C-alpha positions in Angstrom: 26.0 40.5 79.8 29.0 38.6 81.1 31.2 41.2 79.2 29.7 44.2 81.1 30.4 42.3 84.4 34.0 41.5 83.4 34.3 45.2 82.2 33.0 46.6 85.4 35.2 44.1 87.5 38.3 45.3 85.5 37.4 48.9 86.0 37.0 48.3 89.8 40.0 46.3 90.0 41.8 49.3 88.0 40.3 52.0 90.4 41.7 49.8 93.3 45.2 49.8 91.7 45.3 53.6 91.1 44.1 54.2 94.9 46.8 51.9 96.0 49.7 53.7 93.9 48.6 56.9 95.3 48.9 55.4 98.7 52.2 54.1 97.9 53.3 57.4 96.8 52.0 59.1 100.0 53.8 56.4 102.1 57.2 56.9 100.1 57.0 60.7 100.7 56.1 60.1 104.3 59.2 57.9 104.7 61.4 60.5 103.0 60.0 63.0 105.5 60.5 60.7 108.5 64.2 60.2 107.5 64.9 63.9 107.2 63.3 64.5 110.6 65.6 61.7 112.1 68.6 63.5 110.4 67.4 66.9 111.7 67.2 65.4 115.4 70.7 64.0 115.2 72.0 67.5 113.8 70.1 69.3 116.9 71.5 66.7 119.4 75.0 67.5 118.2 74.5 71.4 118.3 72.8 70.9 121.9 75.9 68.8 122.9 78.5 71.4 121.3 76.5 74.2 123.2 76.7 72.3 126.4 80.5 71.8 126.0 81.1 75.4 125.2 79.1 76.7 128.2 81.2 74.0 130.3 84.4 75.5 129.0 83.3 79.2 129.5 82.5 78.2 133.2 86.1 76.5 133.6 87.6 79.7 132.3 85.9 82.0 134.9 
């Protein structure tokens, strides 16, 4: 009977490892998405500054 307890414990631990690995994969994907969002934010901020600068130039030319 002790062997059955050991097998059940090992199976339970393996299940926990699998769940942890899946969570780590999800976390890695979220981190990747977050980094991409930050890059996109910087690009948008640069575009906004360019537009503001262009508008300022147009107003000065009028």
